[in-house]
ZAKOLKE-263888 format. One record per residue (C-alpha): residue in three letters; x, z, y. Coordinates in pm, whole numbers, plus 50000, padded with zeros to 5 digits. Each point is the difference from the previous one (the first is absolute). Layout:
<nodes>
AlaXZY ...
</nodes>
This chain:
<nodes>
Met469215036347284 Glu502925024750004 Glu502054977150224 Leu497024994850230 Arg499845037750046 Cys503715000050083 Ile499464973150261 Asn496995017350148 Thr501895033050007 Leu502654982750210 Arg497304987050228 Cys498305033650039 Leu503235019350058 Ser500904975350272 Ile496745002450189 Asp500005037949960 Met503445001350160 Val498884979250295 Gln496815019950040 Lys501755034049989 Ala502614988350251 Asn497274984350211 Ser502494971950042 Gly501314970949799 His499094967449829 Pro497535001249710 Gly499244962849970 Met503204986949842 Pro500185027149728 Leu496464992549889 Gly500844963249958 Met503535002649858 Ala499635029649761 Pro499674977249692 Ala503264982250080 Met501765033250066 His498785014249669 Ile501044969249802 Leu503414999550164 Tyr500855036149919 Ser498295002249661 Arg500904966349844 Ile502784983850199 Leu502365021850200 Lys503225013049845 Phe500395034350157 Ser500775036149919 Ser498435025750231 Lys502325026249848 His502974978950113 Ser498524984250310 Lys503354987150135 Trp501024983249674 Ser502064970150108 Ser498404974649764 Arg496375008550068 Asp497514974350120 Arg499175003450369 Phe496575000150160 Val499664994150375 Leu496755005950186 Ser500444975750288 Asn496475006750125 Gly501045036250041 His496755011350161 Gly498555000349647 Cys502355028049898 Ala497235023549886 Leu499814977549693 Leu503765001849945 Tyr500125037950036 Ser497105003749757 Met501824977849751 Leu503275019050041 His498175032749929 Leu498404986549683 Ala503294984049891 Gly501865033050010 Tyr502054997350317 Asn500615030250220 Val496684995350180 Ser497565027949925 Leu496245001250038 Asp500525023350295 Asp502264973350151 Leu497124975449974 Lys497755025250173 Asn502645003050274 Phe499954962750076 Arg501124992050355 Gln500545036750086 Ser503005015750171 Gly502915005549765 Ser498344983849700 Asn501734976049762 Thr497054976350024 Pro500374985350352 Gly497714974150154 His502264971349891 Pro502585001049719 Glu503445013950084 Ile502794996349746 Asn501665033450076 Ile496785019950004 Thr498104991849682 Asp501344998749644 Gly499374965349855 Val499744981750333 Glu502524971450000 Ala499784988350362 Thr498805012150337 Thr497134976950091 Gly497214997950252 Pro501134973450248 Leu498444971549807 Gly502144974449821 Gln503165020749995 Gly499365011849646 Ile500054964149879 Ala503394994550157 Asn501235033149856 Ala498914988149657 Val501944967650046 Gly503065021550063 Met499315020049684 Ala499614967849802 Ile503324987550137 Ser501625033049899 Gln498654997649649 Glu501234964449949 His503435008350141 Ile500455031349791 Ala498824982349684 Ala502454971750060 Arg502865024750041 Phe499275025349728 Asn497654986849734 Lys501554989349670 Pro498494983849690 Asn497535024749850 Phe500655024350285 Pro497524994050287 Ile501285029850197 Ala498344987350318 Asp496564987249906 Ser497515007350276 Lys496934981850121 Ile498855004550358 Tyr496245002450056 Val498314999450340 Phe496495005850125 Cys499264982450327 Gly496964991250206 Asp498914972950240 Gly501735018150287 Cys503344999549820 Leu499744962649950 Gln499054994050362 Glu503155017450122 Gly502904976350061 Ile502445021449807 Ser498214992349675 Ser500384962650058 Glu503715004350072 Ala500595021549692 Cys497874980149758 Ser501574967250112 Leu503405014249910 Ala498755015349673 Gly498684966249890 His503294983250089 Leu501905026249799 Lys497594997049702 Leu499585037749970 Lys498024999349678 Asn499925038049973 Leu497785002950310 Ile496215001849955 Ile497595004350291 Ile496415010549935 Tyr498044989050304 Asp496845019550084 Asp498024969050088 Asn496895016450148 Ser499644978450314 Ile499475030150227 Thr502075014350285 Ile499125025950264 Asp498424974450232 Gly497814985549726 Asn500254970749763 Thr503424983749983 Ser498364967050092 Leu500175012450359 Ser503754993950007 Phe501334990749657 Ser498944968549819 Glu503114988049818 Asp500124993549628 Ile502265028149879 Pro500764986049653 Met500944966250153 Arg502195017550258 Phe501885018149726 Lys500254969449777 Ser501684981950288 Cys502575028150007 Gly500764996449630 Trp497805027949866 Asn497865001949690 Thr496365007450090 Ile497185015349794 Thr496425008950098 Val497855027249847 Glu496384995350103 Asn498695034949922 Gly502605025550097 Asn497345026850034 Glu499255002149628 Asp501854975349776 Ile502965021449895 Asp501034977249714 Ala500234970650240 Ile502175021150228 Glu502335008949715 Asn500154964149876 Ala500884987650348 Ile502875024950028 Arg501254991249649 Glu499974963550095 Ala501905007750318 Gln502655018649801 Glu500794968049811 Ser500364978250309 Asp503334986150113 Arg498935005050361 Pro498555028450209 Thr496245003349956 Ile497095008950224 Ile496735009849832 Ser496984995350223 Leu497725027949886 Lys496464995350126 Thr498615034450086 Tyr497355016950211 Ile501305024050260 Gly498095032649965 Tyr498784990349650 Lys496705017649910 Ser499895018750331 Pro497234995850258 Phe502514979750205 Glu501084976849717 Asn501454967150118 Thr499915009350371 Ser502645010450251 Lys498315034150029 Ala501585009049666 His503534995250130 Gly501205028750212 Ala497585029350016 Pro498585025849756 Leu496854989449821 Gly498245032050105 Ile498575026249764 Asn496984978749918 Gly502154969049963 Val502365017349758 Ser497075013149798 Ala498334965949986 Thr503254983549892 Lys500555024949717 Asp496424995049883 Ala500514962449997 Leu503175005049792 Asn498175023449757 Met502235028950101 Asp498865035650077 Ser499154999950369 Ser499725038150008 Lys503745004349947 Ser503064992050211 Phe503514993549874 Glu498674999949646 Ile502214986949717 Pro498144998449668 Asn501895012949695 Asp499994966349824 Val501624984650309 Lys502695026949998 Glu500654993249631 Phe500194962650055 Tyr502635003450270 Ala501895026549803 Asn500634972949742 Ile501154976350275 Ile502425026550129 Glu501405004749649 Lys500414962449961 Gly501834998450332 Asn502415027649906 Lys500744981449677 Phe500974969550208 Tyr502665021550164 Asp501185015649674 Asp500394965849840 Trp501974987850300 Glu502325030049986 Lys500744993149635 Met500734963750084 Phe502275010150288 Thr501915023749772 Glu500694971649759 Tyr500804976750291 Ser502565025450123 Lys501794998349666 Gln500174962049996 Trp500504994150372 Pro501645031950133 Asn501324985650327 Glu496684984250093 Ala498155031849902 Ala502295021550213 Glu499494977150299 Tyr496214999049950 Asn499965037949976 Arg502065003450320 Ile497854976450205 Phe496465005849875 Ile499955034949853 Glu502675020550177 Lys499814977850311 Lys503605006650097 Leu502414977150181 Pro503184989649816 Asn502785025550012 Asn502384995350292 Trp497974971150137 Lys501005009050358 Glu503634992449924 Cys499164963150033 Leu499395006250371 Asp503455014150066 Gln501564965550030 Phe498184995450331 Asn501155032750163 Asp502904983750183 Asp498274967150076 Asn500294994350374 Ser498384965850012 Asn498174990350316 Val496984984249833 Ala496225003050000 Thr498675030349816 Arg497804976349793 Ser503214983849872 Ile501535033849917 Ser496775009149825 Gly500204968349792 Lys503515008549881 Ile499065035649913 Leu496814989249823 Lys501974976849772 Val502365027849900 Ile497235025449941 Ala498074974849790 Asp502994997549767 Cys500155038049970 Val496255007649983 Pro498304976049757 Glu496535014050070 Leu500164986250354 Val497604970750038 Gly498534983050302 Gly499624969750214 Cys499144984650332 Ala497084983250172 Asp501634965650010 Leu502855011750224 Thr502785006149747 Pro502784982150196 Ser499055018350320 Cys499495034449851 Lys503114997349777 Thr498255014049693 Ser501194978249713 Phe502165016249733 Asn501494992749659 Thr496894992849795 Val497674971849909 Asp496554997650154 Phe497075017249832 Gln497994969849887 Pro498104988949688 Gly502714996049741 Ser502375024150178 Tyr498135032850025 His503325018049961 Gly500824988150353 Arg500075026350272 Tyr499364978950311 Phe496464991950107 Arg499014969950207 Phe496985014850172 Gly499314969950219 Ile498525005750343 Arg497815028849884 Glu501225031350182 His496945021749935 Ala499924992149630 Met503785003449974 Ile500035036150113 Ala496885009549803 Ile501484983449690 Cys503175020450047 Asn497845031150034 Gly498584990749660 Ile503504996449857 Ser500735034850133 Tyr496775013849850 Tyr500924985049663 Gly503145021550002 Gly503704996149941 Leu500794968550195 Ile501115002850364 Pro498424972350209 Phe501054985950334 Ser498154975650224 Ala501374980350292 Thr498884981050308 Phe500525001650376 Leu499225034250148 Asn497194986150211 Phe498194987749690 Ile499845033949835 Thr496845003250208 Tyr498484971249801 Ala500245023849706 Trp499175032050181 Gly497085009949777 Ala502305000349698 Val502845017550185 Arg497635027950101 Val498565004849651 Gly503524999549855 Ala501045028250231 Leu496865019749914 Ser500694994549629 His503715008950015 Ala500654965649852 Arg503714993949973 Gln500874967750177 Ile502784987150224 Tyr498914977750288 Ile502864977550110 Met498814989550346 Thr502284977650204 His499934983350344 Asp499075033650145 Ser499894995050378 Ile499804976350296 Ala503604990749915 Leu498734977049725 Gly499614975950287 Glu498444965850017 Asp497115005649759 Gly498465019850280 Pro497545028850040 Thr497854989549704 His502925010349779 Gln501575027750209 Pro498885035249910 Val499595023750293 Glu497285023649873 Val500945001049632 Leu502645027649992 Pro497695025850163 Leu497294990849750 Leu502395004849709 Arg501285033250134 Ala496465012650058 Thr499044994849635 Pro500225030649773 Asn502334997349700 Leu501564967750121 Val503685001550096 Thr501524973750226 Phe503734993550032 Arg501404978350277 Pro503745000149926 Ala502624991150260 Asp502764986949775 Val501274997349643 Arg500435037249935 Glu496525007650122 Val498604972049784 Ile501715016549701 Ala498345032950092 Ser496634982850027 Tyr500254986249649 Glu501335032649861 Phe497055018750149 Ala497544973949873 Phe501205001749640 Glu500265037849990 Asn496395005250116 Gln497474992549727 Thr496815008650186 Thr500574985450345 Pro499844963250094 Ile502894990250226 Val500124973550274 Leu503374984550083 Ser499854984850349 Leu502824974750023 Thr501384976550265 Arg500184962650008 Gln502925000950245 Ser503515012649936 Val500835035550105 Pro503445016050051 Ser501345024149744 Leu500055035250142 Val503365016949947 Gln498535034949965 Ser496814992349810 Asp499585021649692 Arg498144991549680 Tyr499465036349907 Lys499045013350342 Ala497514971350031 Leu498085015449709 Lys498945027150246 Gly498044973950197 Ala501935005450323 Tyr503535012050067 Ile502665002250269 Leu501834966849993 Gln502485009650270 Gln500475022150305 Thr502414997450290 Ser501295035449961 Glu499115033049840 Gly497515023350158 Leu496564994650140 Pro499384963450082 Asp498784989350343 Ile497684974149846 Ile498904988649656 Leu499314963449922 Ile497984994249685 Gly498994967349837 Ser499654981349674 Gly501134967949838 Ser501324972050216 Glu499855020450320 Val502455027049892 His503014978950094 Leu498494996350349 Leu500035037850029 Val503705000149912 Glu500694973850268 Thr497965019850252 Ser501825032249919 Val503334984550101 Lys498594992650345 Leu498485034750031 Glu503275016249896 Lys501754981850287 Lys497625018950224 Gly501205032649851 Met497105006749764 Asn500235015949656 Val497804976449798 Arg498605005749653 Ile498824969949796 Val497445007249730 Ser499254973349745 Ser496535004449851 Pro499514976549706 Ser496905019349892 Leu497945022050227 Asp497775007349697 Val502925015549812 Phe501235017550314 Glu496615017050022 Gln500545014349652 Gln503155018550106 Ser500065036350108 Ile499225008750358 Glu503575013250028 Tyr501464966349904 Arg497724980850233 Arg500905022650292 Lys503674996349915 Ile499674962150031 Leu497634999150296 Val501025030450198 Pro497155016050195 Asp500264996550379 Val502444970949980 Pro498474967450130 Val499334974749723 Val499524962550046 Ser498694978449715 Val500654962849964 Glu498254978049744 Ala498854963750012 Ser496505010349903 Ser497065018050154 Thr500985033250151 Phe496955016149840 Gly501075031749819 Trp503415003650164 Ala498745025350255 Lys500245026249726 Tyr503784996149996 Ala501054986850339 His499265006850364 Tyr500324963550097 Asn499244970149779 Ile501324964650027 Gly498084975649785 Met497344973249987 Thr496825002850202 Thr498854963849951 Phe500144973749730 Gly503234980549965 Ala500724963650083 Ser501244967749848 Ala503664997250097 Pro503405004749838 Gly500335035749880 Ser502885008950231 Glu498014987850301 Asn497015020649892 Met502135031249980 Lys501224994350355 Arg496564990750130 Phe498395031549863 Gly502765023450110 Phe502015006249684 Thr503474998550154 Ser502465027450080 Glu499764990750369 Asn496235005250008 Ile500205032249800 Leu502635013250240 Glu497874990750298 Lys496995018049854 Ile502025031349931 Ile501795001550335 
</nodes>
């Protein structure tokens, strides 16, 4: 009876939050409150006092619209979520936003809301756990010992990203991953039979998952616990199909009306009466419920204390491993002097593709920074992303290279999950054009400040014969328009070095590296350190005020140099500005920006991409106004005007 009151308190807090906000989703919390209670009271290894403890279990609410339930649970479990915070649900400046955000609310492990992404994030967390355990655990010292639990709904499983991620999780046999599926057969439009008739357990079995069904998820708490305990013993990832009623005990029980709107004052009252709770009170937490969860909080803090004692003993027996674990997962610092490994490339004047330079630099960094992990969407030879490690596979979880397969959306969301887990530095790779396949995850990663390096190659029409289906023309403006996402498009080896240096030094900003397929000339006056400003003066004919400024990025910078020679013959003082990152340039002082782009001096931009956004920096823009074409890359560059002769003609 005491636990039933705990569950019903969760239910009532959740519907009170939605009602007070006059906005939100009451149906899922009413159905999933028993599973949430069992997870936090009997299963989850957590310490709300030490909410960032590296070896905690993780819980991800993939169906993030049900966050009123999560916030209620976090309050009862002792996290920094007060009763007033619950009353401030969905209000300006509150720490209880309309969908979970990892940097806003204590105890939230992933930013979710776009359905299915939380599942992929959890796959990334499960990968992290297995990798860290393989590297650091010793006999009798399970330093890394986390389980990853996920709530998801029908909508999450309808999204393609969940199929991508769960297919990979089954292949990798991620036994520490447990999904609890809110199998209520209702979406906003009505019954799922309108659009969704597949056999979910059979689908997951075909992907190598363990499957369990609980027939009465509304009430049978022992069956819920038993299912989770069984899943913990599996040698594969597990999905538990939990049969529930959306809007349980409300007037809208088992209908789509329970999904996304307040129940109304009368509806809330009727629901509380049906749950045998006091309908005259709002945000009520009975004393016996407080006492119950106080014991859970104490148990959780003991989990942490026991781990600390174990880690202290581990440090005595395995001091080198303990120091490295502490550096990566507790202090979260890069190795001392890691940047020195980049110095060997300072004088490299190779005329090669920037993707090839990137590949060389990545290999060297991987040797210096062992927390670097990542992989490619089945384009490893093209993206040049292999390095000195074995693949992460069943039997080699210590491997640092992931074979994501052709699953771009899942790849980037999985790497977001690795970032959320903490410590490891993930990278993902594909062709630049295909970052848009994963755009939902890129956007959420930027919003979440999820550390990730996107190695995006084949970045323009110069990739050639594959044609306009593969040639990005609109992608760079999209990337640059996205808050907290920094894009680098380096022109040569020294600018590639700067790109990587910036990426590793910034812990809260995902970084896109836009790299060429084709070879580019080494620029004699390029500067690794000046490039860290985002844009800098590459060269100028003579001192004093220039007659014209040419600005560009990446593979077009050398065209500006060629053009300047022709303009100089006409007596012009020409300044060339290389701009590997307009995003970083925007972060510089107004004085610096005016020093580089002098007011009242005509500026011409050149970039083999859409001109959208360049008007802020240049008076005249040379770029793409159409899609590309299937032809050799050099012919495309001529056809679309990226030659010094055409640039000269446009200027004169």
